[in-house]
C-alpha angles and dihedrals in degrees: 000000000000123000119260097262093047090046094053090048090052090049092051091052094048095045092047090052089053092047091239105124092074096036124299122246116255114281120244131204117048099002110126134192106273093357121242134275098280132104141172120213101172109073128128127210139189089287087080126359101326125114099217132061119251089252092053089051092050093048089051091052089050091049089051090058098253119154094207139019136193124201113202129200121207109249116249114259128219091239137047114286136164101224109032119094119259113243092242091059096060097078094049089048092053091046091052091048091053089053092049093048089058095040094053099036109138093021103062133349111246125204132187112222142173131216098217118202115212089237091060124093112267090233087080089068093064113072098049137089092234140354135219113208115214143165119218104157137066107217099219123144125016102277115081091197087063097048108127118241117224096216103044104100142312088260092055091047092050091049099048092046090054100039104033101030104027089239094305102136092178089060090052090050091050090052092049097047091046087057093047091049088067089074086074088067094055107080095190093056099087098172131056109219122220096335096204098031091147088073092060093117099035096104090061098040125003109241101154132042101223090188093058113118091228093050092049094045091053092047093048093047090057092041094053092051092048094046090049088052090056097245124166112232118223122225098210125202097181097109089055093059089047092053097244099108140027093205132045124253138273096067121247091255091055092046090052090052090050091051091052088055093048089240121175118244137191133185123238135166101213083220122187094180133047091238092067105044093118099029113162095343090144090053090050092051092050091049091051092049090049088054092053101261117142098175142043127199124237132190114243098186094272108040143347113278131193123257130179116246106247121232 
């Protein structure tokens, strides 16, 4: 990740090329007057591990007909990491988001968010409009820089199951869900990100038995704590756009359990490129309807409000 000065210079070049520093021309295509009742809050830009600028992401959301868009930065971590934001990039990100809020006022509501990992300092929850709480690491061994990540690759998953858990995938699941449960203790993290992220690669190669009593007990233990804390659960389509899954996560079984608990849900793409901001949203809506959901929850700048799922 580039330093703050280099990042701002890169952003200036890109935005100038798109004609957006001095006011971008109106978008064509699917943009509609007033947008429609759809938003995406989980989208990463060049300020962390994304490939597009925040403005490119917002323009893509506008072109997709969304009435609001959130750009989220990965929270800085207390150890070296290739995808989290550097601490010095947070202030430039927030400054750019303030500019974009003003530039697009009246066309689309713009929000500055953070995807906060449970291993990050809670101070990184403070300066943002909203926060997504997530777990990416399994804290095994004494060296945080060597903690395995659950969504890196099938090879990494195969290796940490063998080396850190002696092939016991239920133990790995228990470790993961115990980490995710910590989001319940962070009041400013309103959204739970990709609840069963550890199953990202399971459609290609089965690593976890999601019907195992131990797996389900661990998942439900975390779920119950998060529901009790009033969290909104994200239906995440990011693995679809990356070619790892054909369906969003959480799994249907988990969504059915959430429905039984009257949990609140929202839909996000976990996009890292402007081309995928609304990836498989229709599929996610159909899955929610099949699980008995009639509403999704959207952020309005102050709180999450109820919206009907459209046909």
